[in-house]
C-alpha positions in Angstrom: -163.7 -87.8 -97.4 -166.5 -89.8 -95.8 -163.9 -91.8 -93.8 -162.2 -88.6 -92.6 -165.5 -87.2 -91.5 -166.5 -90.4 -89.7 -163.2 -90.5 -87.9 -163.5 -86.9 -86.9 -166.9 -87.6 -85.4 -166.4 -91.1 -83.9 -163.0 -90.7 -82.2 -164.0 -87.7 -80.0 -167.2 -89.6 -79.1 -165.3 -92.7 -78.2 -162.9 -90.7 -76.0 -165.8 -88.9 -74.3 -167.6 -92.2 -73.7 -164.5 -93.8 -72.1 -163.9 -90.7 -70.0 -167.4 -91.2 -68.5 -166.7 -94.8 -67.8 -163.6 -93.9 -65.8 -165.8 -92.1 -63.3 -167.1 -94.6 -60.7 -167.2 -95.5 -57.1 -167.8 -98.8 -55.4 -168.1 -99.9 -51.7 -165.8 -102.9 -51.1 -165.7 -104.2 -47.6 -165.4 -102.5 -44.2 -162.9 -99.8 -43.3 -160.9 -100.0 -40.1 -157.5 -100.9 -38.8 -154.4 -98.8 -38.1 -152.7 -99.3 -41.6 -154.3 -98.4 -44.9 -155.5 -101.3 -47.1 -153.2 -102.8 -49.7 -153.6 -101.1 -53.1 -151.9 -101.8 -56.5 -152.6 -100.8 -60.1 -152.0 -103.1 -63.0 -153.7 -104.0 -66.3 -155.0 -107.5 -65.6 -157.8 -107.7 -68.2 -155.7 -106.7 -71.2 -157.6 -103.5 -72.2 -154.5 -101.2 -71.8 -156.0 -99.5 -68.7 -154.6 -100.2 -65.3 -157.1 -102.0 -63.0 -157.4 -101.7 -59.3 -156.2 -104.5 -56.9 -157.3 -104.1 -53.3 -157.1 -105.8 -49.9 -160.6 -106.2 -48.5 -161.9 -107.0 -45.0 -165.6 -107.7 -44.5 -167.7 -108.5 -41.4 -170.1 -111.4 -41.8 -172.9 -112.5 -39.5 -172.9 -116.0 -38.0 -175.9 -118.2 -37.1 -176.5 -116.0 -34.0 -177.0 -112.3 -34.2 -174.1 -111.7 -31.8 -171.7 -113.8 -33.8 -169.6 -111.9 -36.3 -166.5 -112.9 -38.1 -164.0 -111.3 -40.5 -163.5 -112.4 -44.1 -160.3 -111.4 -45.9 -159.8 -111.2 -49.6 -157.8 -109.7 -52.5 -160.1 -108.2 -55.1 -159.4 -107.0 -58.7 -161.7 -104.3 -60.0 -162.0 -103.2 -63.6 -160.7 -99.6 -64.0 -163.3 -98.8 -66.8 -166.5 -99.9 -65.0 -165.7 -100.6 -61.4 -167.0 -104.2 -61.7 -165.2 -107.0 -59.8 -163.0 -109.1 -62.1 -162.0 -111.7 -59.5 -161.8 -112.3 -55.8 -159.3 -114.5 -53.8 -160.5 -115.4 -50.3 -157.6 -115.6 -47.8 -157.0 -116.7 -44.2 -155.4 -113.4 -43.1 -155.4 -109.7 -44.0 -153.6 -108.6 -47.1 -150.5 -106.6 -46.2 -149.2 -105.9 -49.7 -150.2 -106.4 -53.3 -147.6 -106.3 -56.1 -148.0 -107.0 -59.8 -145.9 -107.4 -63.0 -143.8 -110.5 -62.3 -143.3 -112.4 -65.6 -143.0 -116.2 -65.5 -141.9 -118.5 -68.4 -145.0 -120.6 -68.1 -147.5 -117.8 -67.6 -148.4 -115.3 -70.5 -150.5 -113.2 -68.1 -148.9 -110.9 -65.6 -148.5 -112.4 -62.1 -149.5 -110.7 -58.9 -148.2 -111.3 -55.4 -150.6 -111.3 -52.4 -148.6 -110.9 -49.2 -150.0 -111.6 -45.8 -148.2 -111.9 -42.4 -147.5 -115.6 -42.9 -148.0 -116.3 -46.5 -146.7 -115.2 -49.9 -149.0 -116.2 -52.8 -148.6 -115.7 -56.6 -151.8 -115.6 -58.7 -152.6 -115.2 -62.3 -153.4 -111.5 -62.7 -156.2 -112.1 -65.2 -158.1 -114.7 -63.3 -156.9 -114.7 -59.7 -156.0 -118.4 -59.9 -153.3 -119.4 -57.5 -150.0 -120.4 -59.1 -147.8 -121.0 -56.1 -147.6 -120.1 -52.4 -145.0 -120.3 -49.7 -145.5 -120.2 -45.9 -143.2 -117.8 -44.1 -143.1 -116.6 -40.5 -143.7 -112.9 -39.7 -143.3 -111.2 -43.1 -142.3 -107.6 -42.5 -141.9 -106.1 -46.0 -142.9 -106.1 -49.6 -141.2 -108.4 -52.0 -138.0 -106.9 -53.6 -137.4 -107.9 -57.3 -134.0 -109.3 -57.7 -131.9 -110.4 -60.8 -132.3 -114.0 -61.8 -130.2 -115.9 -59.2 -131.0 -119.5 -60.5 -130.5 -119.2 -64.2 -134.2 -119.9 -65.1 -134.7 -116.5 -66.8 -137.2 -115.4 -64.1 -136.4 -112.7 -61.6 -136.2 -113.9 -58.0 -137.5 -112.2 -54.8 -136.4 -111.2 -51.4 -138.5 -110.4 -48.3 -137.7 -109.3 -44.7 -139.0 -111.8 -42.1 -138.7 -112.3 -38.4 -137.4 -115.7 -37.2 -139.6 -118.3 -35.6 -138.6 -117.4 -32.0 -139.6 -113.8 -32.7 -136.4 -112.3 -31.5 -135.3 -108.9 -32.8 -133.0 -110.5 -35.3 -134.4 -109.6 -38.7 -133.9 -112.1 -41.5 -133.7 -111.7 -45.3 -135.3 -114.6 -47.2 -134.7 -115.4 -50.9 -137.6 -116.8 -52.9 -137.7 -118.3 -56.4 -139.9 -116.2 -58.6 -140.7 -119.2 -60.8 -141.7 -121.7 -58.2 -142.1 -119.8 -54.9 -139.7 -122.1 -53.1 -137.2 -120.8 -50.7 -133.7 -120.4 -52.0 -131.5 -121.7 -49.2 -132.5 -120.7 -45.7 -133.4 -117.3 -44.2 -130.3 -115.2 -43.4 -130.5 -113.6 -39.9 -128.9 -110.3 -39.0 -128.2 -109.0 -35.5 -129.1 -105.4 -36.4 -128.1 -102.6 -34.1 -130.7 -99.9 -33.7 -134.3 -99.3 -32.9 -137.2 -97.9 -34.8 -139.1 -98.4 -38.1 -138.0 -101.1 -40.6 -136.3 -99.3 -43.5 -136.4 -101.2 -46.8 -135.3 -103.6 -47.9 -134.4 -101.9 -51.2 -132.2 -103.2 -54.1 -129.5 -100.9 -55.3 -127.2 -101.3 -58.3 -123.9 -99.3 -58.1 -122.3 -97.6 -61.0 -120.1 -100.7 -61.5 -123.1 -103.0 -61.8 -122.8 -104.6 -58.3 -126.0 -105.3 -56.4 -126.6 -104.3 -52.7 -129.6 -104.6 -50.4 -130.3 -101.5 -48.2 -132.2 -102.1 -45.0 -132.1 -101.3 -41.2 -134.1 -100.6 -38.0 -134.1 -96.8 -37.5 -130.9 -96.6 -39.6 -129.8 -97.7 -43.1 -127.1 -100.3 -43.8 -126.1 -102.1 -47.0 -124.9 -105.6 -47.7 -124.0 -107.1 -51.0 -126.4 -109.5 -52.7 -123.5 -111.9 -53.1 -123.0 -112.1 -49.3 -126.7 -112.8 -48.7 -126.7 -115.6 -51.4 -123.5 -117.2 -49.9 -125.0 -117.2 -46.4 -128.3 -118.6 -47.6 -126.8 -121.5 -49.6 -123.4 -121.9 -48.1 -121.8 -121.6 -51.6 -120.8 -119.1 -54.2 -123.5 -118.1 -56.8 -123.2 -119.4 -60.3 -125.0 -116.4 -61.8 -122.7 -113.6 -62.9 -125.0 -110.8 -61.7 -124.5 -111.6 -58.0 -120.8 -112.4 -58.2 -119.8 -108.8 -58.5 -118.9 -106.5 -55.6 -118.1 -102.8 -55.8 -114.7 -102.0 -54.4 -115.6 -98.4 -53.7 -118.6 -99.6 -51.6 -116.6 -102.4 -49.9 -114.0 -99.9 -48.8 -116.7 -98.0 -46.9 -117.4 -101.0 -44.5 -117.5 -100.2 -40.8 -114.7 -102.8 -40.1 -112.8 -105.4 -42.1 -114.8 -108.2 -40.4 -118.2 -106.5 -41.0 -120.5 -107.4 -43.8 -122.4 -104.1 -43.5 -121.8 -100.7 -45.2 -123.2 -97.8 -43.2 -125.5 -95.6 -45.3 -126.9 -93.7 -42.3 -126.3 -94.4 -38.6 -126.9 -91.0 -36.9 -128.4 -90.5 -33.5 -131.8 -89.6 -35.0 -134.0 -92.4 -36.3 -134.7 -92.8 -40.0 -138.4 -92.6 -40.9 -138.1 -93.4 -44.6 -135.6 -93.9 -47.5 -136.9 -93.8 -51.0 -135.2 -93.6 -54.5 -135.1 -90.1 -56.0 -137.1 -91.3 -59.1 -140.2 -89.9 -60.7 -143.2 -92.1 -60.1 -141.7 -94.3 -57.4 -144.4 -93.4 -54.8 -147.1 -94.5 -57.3 -145.4 -97.5 -58.7 -143.7 -99.0 -55.6 -146.0 -102.0 -55.9 -144.8 -102.8 -59.5 -142.7 -105.8 -60.2 -142.0 -104.6 -63.7 -138.3 -105.2 -64.5 -137.8 -101.9 -66.4 -139.3 -99.7 -63.6 -137.4 -101.6 -61.0 -134.1 -101.0 -62.9 -134.6 -97.3 -62.8 -135.2 -97.3 -59.1 -132.1 -99.3 -58.3 -129.7 -96.8 -59.9 -130.8 -93.5 -58.3 -129.8 -91.2 -55.4 -132.1 -91.4 -52.3 -134.4 -89.2 -50.3 -133.6 -89.7 -46.6 -135.9 -88.5 -43.8 -134.8 -88.7 -40.2 -135.3 -87.2 -36.8 -139.0 -86.4 -37.6 -138.0 -83.1 -39.2 -134.9 -83.4 -41.4 -134.9 -84.2 -45.1 -131.8 -84.9 -47.2 -130.8 -86.1 -50.6 -128.1 -88.8 -50.4 -125.8 -89.3 -53.3 -125.4 -92.9 -54.2 -122.0 -92.6 -55.7 -120.3 -91.6 -52.5 -123.0 -91.7 -49.8 -122.6 -88.0 -49.0 -125.5 -85.7 -48.4 -126.1 -83.3 -51.3 -128.2 -81.0 -49.1 -130.2 -81.0 -45.8 -133.5 -79.3 -45.1 -135.1 -79.1 -41.6 -138.7 -78.2 -41.0 -141.5 -79.0 -38.6 -142.6 -82.6 -38.3 -143.3 -84.1 -41.7 -146.1 -86.6 -41.5 -145.9 -88.4 -44.9 -143.4 -89.3 -47.6 -142.8 -86.6 -50.2 -144.2 -86.7 -53.7 -141.5 -86.3 -56.3 -142.1 -84.1 -59.4 -140.8 -81.3 -61.5 -141.9 -77.9 -60.1 -139.2 -75.7 -61.6 -137.3 -76.1 -64.9 -133.9 -77.3 -63.8 -134.6 -80.9 -64.7 -134.1 -82.1 -61.1 -137.0 -83.7 -59.2 -138.5 -81.5 -56.5 -140.2 -82.7 -53.2 -143.7 -81.9 -52.2 -144.0 -82.4 -48.4 -146.8 -81.8 -45.8 -146.7 -81.2 -42.1 -149.4 -80.3 -39.5 -149.3 -78.5 -36.2 -151.8 -76.5 -34.1 -154.7 -77.3 -36.5 -152.8 -76.0 -39.5 -151.5 -78.1 -42.4 -148.5 -76.6 -44.3 -147.8 -77.8 -47.9 -144.3 -77.1 -49.1 -142.2 -77.8 -52.2 -138.5 -78.1 -51.7 -136.0 -77.9 -54.5 -134.4 -81.2 -55.3 -131.2 -79.5 -56.5 -130.5 -77.3 -53.5 -133.0 -78.0 -50.7 -134.4 -74.5 -50.7 -138.2 -73.9 -50.5 -139.9 -73.1 -53.8 -143.6 -72.9 -52.8 -145.6 -72.8 -49.6 -149.2 -72.6 -48.6 -151.2 -73.2 -45.4 -154.6 -74.8 -44.9 -157.0 -75.8 -42.1 -155.8 -79.3 -41.1 -157.8 -82.0 -42.9 -157.1 -84.5 -40.1 -155.8 -87.3 -42.4 -152.4 -88.6 -43.3 -152.1 -89.2 -47.0 -149.2 -88.7 -49.4 -149.6 -86.2 -52.2 -149.3 -87.4 -55.9 -147.1 -85.8 -58.5 -148.4 -86.3 -62.1 -146.3 -85.7 -65.2 -147.7 -83.5 -67.9 -146.9 -83.4 -71.6 -144.7 -80.2 -71.1 -142.4 -82.0 -68.7 -143.6 -80.2 -65.6 -145.7 -81.9 -62.9 -149.0 -81.2 -61.3 -149.4 -82.0 -57.6 -152.6 -83.5 -56.1 -153.1 -83.2 -52.4 -155.9 -83.2 -49.8 -156.5 -80.3 -47.4 -159.3 -78.2 -45.9 -159.8 -74.5 -46.5 -156.8 -72.5 -47.5 -155.7 -69.9 -44.9 -155.5 -66.7 -46.8 -153.1 -64.5 -44.9 -153.6 -60.8 -45.7 -150.9 -58.1 -45.5 -150.4 -56.7 -42.1 -152.8 -59.1 -40.5 -151.3 -61.6 -38.0 -151.8 -65.3 -38.7 -153.9 -67.1 -36.0 -153.3 -70.6 -35.0 -156.2 -73.0 -34.7 -156.8 -75.5 -31.9 -157.1 -79.0 -33.2 -160.6 -79.4 -31.7 -162.1 -76.3 -33.3 -165.3 -76.9 -35.2 -165.1 -80.6 -34.4 -168.8 -80.8 -34.0 -169.3 -80.0 -37.7 -168.4 -82.5 -40.4 -164.9 -81.7 -41.7 -164.9 -80.9 -45.4 -161.8 -82.3 -47.1 -160.9 -81.0 -50.6 -158.7 -82.4 -53.4 -156.5 -79.6 -54.8 -154.4 -79.5 -58.0 -151.3 -77.3 -58.1 -149.5 -76.4 -61.3 -146.1 -74.6 -61.3 -147.3 -72.2 -64.0 -149.9 -70.7 -61.7 -148.5 -71.1 -58.1 -150.8 -68.5 -56.6 -154.0 -70.4 -57.6 -155.2 -74.0 -56.9 -157.9 -75.9 -58.8 -160.3 -77.6 -56.4 -161.3 -80.9 -58.0 -163.7 -82.3 -55.4 -164.8 -82.1 -51.8 -166.1 -84.7 -49.4 -166.5 -85.7 -45.7 -165.0 -89.1 -46.4 -161.6 -89.9 -45.0 -159.2 -90.8 -47.8 -156.7 -93.4 -46.6 -154.7 -94.4 -49.7 -154.5 -93.4 -53.3 -152.7 -94.0 -56.6 -152.5 -92.6 -60.1 -153.0 -94.4 -63.4 -152.1 -92.9 -66.8 -154.1 -93.4 -70.0 -151.8 -92.6 -72.9 -154.6 -92.9 -75.5 -156.6 -90.2 -73.9 -153.6 -88.2 -72.6 -155.5 -88.4 -69.3 -154.9 -89.9 -65.9 -157.2 -91.4 -63.3 -156.9 -90.7 -59.6 -157.9 -93.8 -57.5 -158.8 -93.2 -53.8 -159.8 -95.6 -51.1 -161.8 -93.9 -48.4 -163.5 -94.6 -45.1 -167.2 -93.5 -45.1 -169.4 -93.7 -42.0 -172.6 -95.8 -42.5 -175.8 -95.0 -40.8 -176.8 -97.5 -38.0 -173.5 -99.4 -38.2 -170.4 -99.3 -35.9 -168.1 -99.8 -38.8 -167.4 -97.5 -41.8 -167.6 -98.6 -45.4 -164.5 -98.9 -47.5 -165.2 -97.0 -50.7 -163.1 -97.1 -53.9 -163.4 -94.2 -56.3 -162.0 -93.5 -59.7 -161.8 -90.0 -61.1 -160.7 -88.9 -64.6 -158.5 -85.8 -64.1 -159.6 -84.3 -67.3 -163.3 -84.6 -66.4 -162.6 -83.3 -62.9 -160.7 -80.3 -64.3 -163.7 -79.4 -66.4 -165.9 -78.9 -63.4 -163.1 -77.7 -61.0 -163.2 -74.4 -59.1 -160.3 -71.9 -59.0 -159.1 -71.1 -55.5 -156.8 -68.0 -55.1 -154.2 -68.1 -52.4 -153.5 -65.2 -50.1 -151.9 -61.9 -51.1 -148.7 -62.4 -49.2 -148.0 -66.0 -50.3 -144.4 -66.6 -51.3 -145.6 -68.0 -54.6 -147.7 -65.1 -55.8 -147.3 -64.6 -59.5 -145.8 -61.3 -60.6 -148.7 -60.4 -62.9 -152.4 -60.8 -62.1 -154.3 -63.3 -64.2 -158.0 -63.8 -64.2 -159.7 -67.0 -63.0 -161.0 -67.5 -66.5 -157.4 -67.5 -67.9 -156.3 -69.9 -65.2 -159.2 -72.2 -65.9 -158.6 -72.2 -69.6 -154.9 -73.2 -68.9 -155.9 -76.1 -66.7 -158.4 -77.4 -69.3 -155.6 -77.7 -71.9 -153.5 -79.9 -69.7 -152.6 -83.4 -70.9 -150.8 -86.1 -68.9 -148.2 -88.7 -69.8 -146.4 -91.5 -67.9 -143.2 -90.4 -66.1 
């Protein structure tokens, strides 16, 4: 009886103590630059909580007051306390951070630090360099491939530009075990202009591997063809020997190596697997997660306003949805109960941000709300709950509560520019679509974010990297903040949406009932 009483007292205390430790913020370096800093989550210290890995840029003063130089580094931060676990100083900015590669000789997880001209593998627990390879003009993250060399370690692929910096993009194979190049870079004379799409690995229903990539369009080429062109010989590993006849029959011409996935007149902005958690875990090199991503349909966004789901079995569009300009990739989660992932998208115009959820099964709108534009571009996050539905986290300013018979007014982008813009973090749950839970508010500018699950606590932490102006300095501070969702929900405020919202619930519920519902939420990995 004593043991039972002790457990009943100690376990909740331990959980509450850990929940407090998950609430922290830390200034790491200086904010700036056009692209958000590299961010990845992985448990590097073995405490079963995903830690934060971040690309950091800092200004340092030289011997003279006018001399300032930049110092670049990759930093690992403990998720429980915010203390720095290790720091690796680099010669160039960090473009990407990826973790989860498993080597035969390395019990700890391996992380990749990718700059413009160098790919480095480090011990995730200590930051110690394991291997590095110099490359020219790296343009993409590393793609996890099957084992091509028979050493029981997955290999890697990156998109690079050749030494003469022509428009011919190359795909380079890298040994996951040693970091050495596998053969030589394979150049492709791509037709098209625009943003680099991919590369992504796809496994067909017949177990054949293809690489999807393009410039403003999407094409596919078999992994076997890439290997043969890189080494001038056929592969010995059975995984890459296979081709899918159905896909091969869709080639543009008998002499072409490419299969056209999308080559319309409008440029492709992004292509992502229709898989829960991809947006949050795209930096993972975990073989199980990657396997799920390689077998899915795709979300295709092109022409700055058109969204489609593309079926992988026959490359046909399942549905198409057109809307005003969408400014970030959708978050994928379960809003309704049909078992198909839905898409949370955001777009801004005339000082108004519109948040919209589109059915993944049909492409029809399921939910819509309008807000004062927060003047930031940040993807929303979809977080899985224990009931199977998802909650959606997104940043916005004040909701625009349109009343019945009152015309909606547009707002000029410069209105109230003299006052600090308050940005708010909202949580939306499908069970109460006419109400939002405001978790926090700030004048900081969030530039990137990620979600980490804590199965032991049935909780999740929301990690944000923000730019915060500093007094008396030309540069802003880069601030990393960790928020326990359960703790934030306890202090959150209910915000009712307008009376004529498309999503208004049939019956009225009190704010107290909605608050009680949110407090009972528990989260689990997708």
